[in-house]
N, C-alpha and C positions, 0 to 999 in steps of 0.2 A: 449191307447191302446187299439188296437181294437182287442178285443175277439171274435172269429165266432160263431154263433149260428147254423150253418149248417156245413156241412163237404162239402167243394169242392175237388174231388182228383183231380191231375196235372195228374197220370198219371196210364193207367191198362195195366197190364203186364201179359204175359200169358208166363210161365217157361216151356216149356214143355220139357221133359227129362232132367231137370236137377236132380242133384240125393246129392251132398255134400253141406254142408251149405256154404263152401270157394265159391263153384261153385256158387251157389244161389248170394249169396252177391256179387260176381263178377258182375255178369250178371244186377242185379239191380245197384249196382253203376254205371255202363255203362250207363244204360238207365234215371237214374236220376239226372247225372252230369250237363245234358242242364240246367235244369230247376233250381237246386240250382247255378249253375255257381261256379262248384267246379270242379276243376280236378279230373278224372275218377278214376283214383288210389290212388290218396288222399282223396277221399272216401270211396273207397273200403278199405283202412287201417283204416279210421275212423271207419267204420261200424266193422269190423272184431277185433278191440280192444274193441270196445262198447258189442260186442257179447261176444268174451273170459272173458270176465269183469263181465257181467252181463247178457248173455244169452238173451233169450225172453221170454214175458209172453204170457197167452192165453189159450184159453180150447176150447173145439169141433172141433177141426182141425183148429181153426186160430190162428195163430202167431200175437203178436202185439208189433212191433218193432219199437224204440224211439232212437230219436240220435239228441243230442244239440252238437252243435262245433262251437268257433270261425272261423274255417275254412269256414265253412255254410256263405250266403251269403242271400239265401232267403228261405223260408218256402215250402216244398213242402210236399204232400199226397198223396201216392200209396199204390194202393192193386194189389197182384201179385197171380195168383192164379200158381198151380202145377198138373201136369198131374196124379201123384200117392203120396203117402203120405211119410214123410221123421221123423225125430224125429230129431227135431230143438232145441227143449228144452231139455238142459245137465240136467235140477235140476228135471225132473219128465219122465215118460214112454210115454208121449202123444205125439202123431205124427201129422204133420202138412202137409196140403195140400192148406191153404189160409195165403199170410203173408200181414198186414195192415203194412205200415210205416209212421210215422210222422219226419222229418228232419227238423230241426232250427237250425239257429243261438242259439250261446249262450245266446243272450239277450232275447230269449222270451221264460221267466219263464212264467206268465199266460196263457198265448196264446198257447203255448204248454201242457200245463198243459188239457187245454179245450178242446182243439183238439184230445188229448185222452179219456177224459171221453165220449165226442160226439163218440168218436170210438168205445169206449168200448161199449155202450149202442145199437149203430146201429149193431153190430156186434153179438150181442144176440139175432136177430132173426135165425131161423134156415131155414125160408124160403128164405132167402137172399142169408145164407151162401149156401143154397142145387143149388139155383138158379144162383152162380156166380162158383159152381163145374161144372152146366150142361152147362156152356156157351161156344159157341167153336171160338168167336173171342172179340177182346179187345171193338170191337163196340158195340157187345151183351154185356161187362161187363159197359159200360158207361150209355147203356140205362138202367142198374138196379140202377142207382143211380139219375135219374130223380127227381127233387124235386118232382113230382106226387106222385110218387112211398110212401105205407100204411108204409114200414119201416122207408122211411125217413122222415113223418109227426112225425113217434112217437117219434126218435132220436132226 
């Protein structure tokens, strides 16, 4: 079993202009399908089922979305930013403008949970979240996750 000590995001997505949860998850499914070797529509269906049954968790404008499925072949992690806050969490009234995701094969038990724990610690950093919100491109987002960044060392 290979449990990561650090997070290496596969994909950074700027979802400018997307407003509804369905539209956002469709965009994320399209962007992530190549990395997890799953058909975009099938991945979207998995996302919507997961979202409808369990919602998302998170706080301070950050939603953590995780999915495990036997239809997914590779684990990927992504960070997506929205240009305006939306209400993604059906269970409370908090708004979201950053979505962090872990998409794993069904067999990734401990690896999946460890990735979620690291992400939860990492995104407690208000400085990181502010920098993400201010980023103007995916390249700027990637730079924030270089191993030398203070928040990466702390996670």
